[in-house]
C-alpha positions in Angstrom: -70.8 -2.5 -36.5 -71.9 -3.6 -33.6 -69.3 -6.3 -34.1 -66.2 -3.6 -33.7 -68.6 -2.0 -30.3 -69.0 -5.3 -28.2 -65.5 -7.2 -29.6 -63.4 -5.2 -27.5 -65.6 -5.3 -24.0 -65.9 -9.3 -25.1 -61.5 -9.3 -24.7 -61.5 -7.2 -22.2 -63.9 -9.3 -19.9 -61.7 -12.1 -21.1 -57.8 -10.9 -20.3 -59.6 -9.1 -16.8 -60.3 -12.9 -16.0 -56.7 -14.6 -17.2 -54.8 -11.8 -14.5 -54.4 -8.0 -16.8 -56.0 -5.1 -16.1 -57.0 -5.5 -12.2 -56.2 -2.0 -11.4 -58.1 -0.2 -14.2 -61.3 -1.9 -13.9 -61.4 -1.8 -10.5 -62.7 1.1 -8.4 -63.7 2.1 -4.6 -67.6 2.1 -3.9 -67.8 3.0 -0.1 -64.3 2.5 0.5 -64.4 -1.5 -0.6 -63.0 -1.8 -3.9 -65.1 -3.1 -6.7 -65.0 -4.4 -10.7 -66.3 -1.5 -13.0 -68.1 -3.2 -15.6 -68.1 -0.4 -18.1 -65.0 0.6 -18.1 -63.9 -3.5 -20.4 -64.7 -0.5 -23.6 -62.6 2.1 -22.8 -59.3 -0.3 -21.4 -59.1 -1.6 -24.5 -60.3 0.9 -27.0 -57.2 2.6 -25.7 -55.0 0.1 -26.9 -55.6 -0.3 -30.5 -53.4 1.8 -32.8 -55.0 5.0 -33.8 -57.2 3.8 -37.3 -58.7 1.1 -35.7 -59.4 2.8 -32.4 -61.5 6.0 -34.5 -63.3 3.1 -36.6 -64.5 1.8 -33.1 -65.2 5.1 -31.8 -66.8 5.6 -34.6 -69.3 2.4 -34.0 -70.0 3.2 -30.9 -71.1 6.7 -31.7 -73.5 5.6 -34.8 -75.2 2.4 -32.7 -75.5 5.9 -30.2 -77.1 7.8 -32.7 -78.9 5.1 -34.5 -81.0 4.5 -31.3 -81.6 8.0 -30.8 -83.2 8.4 -34.4 -85.5 5.5 -33.5 -86.3 6.9 -30.2 -87.1 10.4 -31.4 -89.4 8.9 -34.3 -91.5 7.3 -32.2 -91.7 9.5 -29.5 -93.1 12.3 -32.4 -95.4 9.5 -34.0 -96.7 8.1 -30.5 -97.4 11.5 -29.4 -98.9 12.6 -32.7 -101.0 10.0 -34.4 -101.6 8.6 -30.9 -102.6 11.7 -28.4 -102.7 15.1 -29.7 -104.2 13.8 -33.2 -106.4 10.8 -31.3 -107.6 13.2 -28.6 -106.9 17.2 -29.2 -107.5 17.8 -32.8 -108.7 15.0 -35.0 -108.9 16.8 -38.1 -105.0 18.2 -38.1 -102.9 18.0 -41.4 -100.1 16.7 -42.0 -98.1 19.3 -41.8 -99.3 20.1 -38.5 -98.7 16.5 -37.4 -94.8 17.1 -38.8 -94.3 20.5 -36.6 -95.9 18.5 -33.7 -93.7 15.8 -34.1 -91.1 18.5 -33.9 -92.1 20.4 -31.2 -92.6 16.5 -29.5 -88.9 15.2 -30.3 -87.8 18.7 -28.2 -89.8 18.4 -25.5 -88.7 15.2 -25.2 -84.8 15.9 -25.6 -85.0 18.8 -23.1 -86.7 16.1 -20.4 -83.8 13.9 -21.3 -81.2 15.8 -20.1 -82.6 17.1 -17.4 -83.4 13.5 -16.4 -79.1 13.0 -17.4 -76.8 14.3 -14.6 -79.0 11.7 -12.4 -77.6 8.7 -14.4 -74.1 9.9 -13.5 -74.1 8.0 -9.7 -75.4 4.7 -12.0 -72.7 1.9 -11.7 -74.0 1.3 -15.0 -76.3 3.5 -16.6 -76.7 1.6 -20.3 -77.9 -1.5 -17.9 -80.3 0.7 -15.9 -81.8 1.8 -18.8 -82.2 -1.3 -20.1 -84.0 -2.5 -16.7 -86.1 -0.3 -16.9 -87.2 -0.7 -20.4 -87.5 -4.2 -20.0 -90.9 -3.2 -17.7 -92.7 -2.2 -20.9 -91.0 -4.4 -23.7 -92.2 -8.1 -22.9 -95.6 -7.0 -23.5 -94.7 -5.4 -26.3 -93.0 -8.1 -28.2 -96.4 -10.2 -26.8 -98.9 -8.4 -28.1 -97.0 -8.1 -31.5 -95.6 -11.6 -31.5 -99.3 -12.9 -31.0 -101.1 -10.2 -33.0 -99.1 -11.3 -36.4 -98.5 -15.2 -35.9 -102.2 -16.5 -34.3 -105.5 -15.4 -35.6 -107.2 -15.4 -32.6 -105.7 -12.7 -30.9 -108.3 -10.8 -29.8 -108.0 -6.4 -28.8 -109.0 -7.4 -24.9 -106.1 -9.9 -24.9 -103.6 -7.0 -26.2 -105.1 -4.4 -23.6 -104.5 -7.8 -21.4 -101.1 -7.4 -22.3 -100.5 -3.6 -21.8 -102.0 -3.3 -18.7 -100.0 -6.4 -17.1 -96.3 -6.0 -18.4 -95.7 -3.2 -15.6 -97.2 -4.3 -12.9 -96.3 -8.3 -13.3 -92.3 -7.0 -14.3 -92.5 -4.1 -10.7 -94.2 -8.0 -9.0 -91.5 -10.1 -10.4 -88.7 -7.6 -9.2 -89.8 -7.2 -5.0 -90.2 -11.3 -5.2 -86.9 -12.5 -6.7 -85.0 -9.5 -6.3 -82.0 -12.0 -7.2 -82.9 -12.6 -11.2 -81.7 -11.1 -13.9 -83.3 -8.3 -16.1 -83.5 -10.3 -18.9 -84.8 -13.4 -17.0 -87.5 -11.1 -15.8 -88.5 -10.0 -18.7 -89.1 -14.1 -20.0 -90.7 -14.2 -17.3 -92.8 -11.5 -18.1 -93.1 -12.7 -21.7 -94.1 -15.8 -21.2 -96.9 -14.7 -18.5 -98.5 -12.2 -20.6 -98.7 -15.1 -24.0 -100.6 -17.6 -21.8 -102.8 -14.7 -20.1 -103.7 -13.6 -23.8 -103.6 -17.0 -24.8 -106.5 -17.7 -21.9 -108.2 -14.3 -23.0 -108.7 -14.5 -26.4 -110.1 -18.8 -26.2 -112.6 -16.8 -23.7 -114.0 -14.9 -26.5 -116.4 -17.3 -28.7 -115.8 -14.6 -31.2 -111.8 -14.7 -31.8 -112.9 -18.6 -33.8 -113.5 -15.9 -36.6 -111.9 -12.1 -36.3 -112.4 -10.1 -38.9 -109.6 -7.8 -37.9 -106.4 -10.8 -37.9 -103.9 -10.2 -40.3 -103.8 -12.1 -43.6 -100.3 -13.5 -43.7 -97.9 -14.4 -46.8 -95.0 -16.6 -46.7 -93.5 -14.4 -49.3 -93.2 -11.8 -46.4 -90.4 -14.1 -45.1 -88.6 -15.2 -48.1 -85.0 -13.9 -47.4 -82.0 -13.5 -49.6 -79.6 -16.1 -50.1 -76.8 -13.4 -48.8 -78.6 -11.8 -46.2 -79.0 -16.2 -44.7 -75.5 -17.2 -45.0 -74.9 -14.2 -42.7 -77.4 -14.4 -40.5 -76.0 -18.0 -39.4 -72.2 -16.6 -39.5 -73.6 -14.5 -37.0 -75.9 -16.6 -34.9 -72.8 -19.3 -34.8 -70.3 -16.6 -33.5 -72.8 -15.8 -30.6 -73.9 -18.6 -29.9 -69.9 -19.6 -29.6 -69.7 -16.7 -27.3 -71.9 -17.3 -24.9 -71.1 -21.2 -25.1 -67.1 -19.9 -24.0 -67.8 -16.7 -21.8 -70.7 -17.9 -19.9 
């Protein structure tokens, strides 16, 4: 399904670079003609026959719904376990926690509905969401990857990573305003990992950390079919980036 979602946009970009869809991809901003990247997918979608158009739209809808479902589950889990049960009612039963999670999802959806109209004025709403999600995700990923694969990672190092993710992202955004947000996320991740290593090494108790995860190599064994499919997808992505970067 993700291939069906991504390929039409790539195809439109290639065709546009070769002189097609020049008018359709243009928009007027403050009296100046500019390219509107968000139009790539719907332009090519309209060229497809009825069956493929429906399949592509279904794939796009499925991707959006899956993303929303994952975020809703995360909101309910984090609010219920990390906030409500920990700070408001420690003896809350399972039924009560489920109800609190449902209420948290409803409230978050109402807030999202109120914020959504403001995103209509953005050039690329999805890129805006990705960029500001990137203020948090480098720190989260650094904490996860270090805690999972390096036994000497301490809770103090994790706290440093969580606390510095947003300040570092904001600082790099103002110091290097032309730096693409994906590159900024990469630099923030590298800096946080380096700081987590330093903080962990400064703690003499980290050499024998009782809270370290015990990793079993059998956890990473893949089925042959999955491994082949992953290699093919990585090859396709490498070829696309190499050709169209």
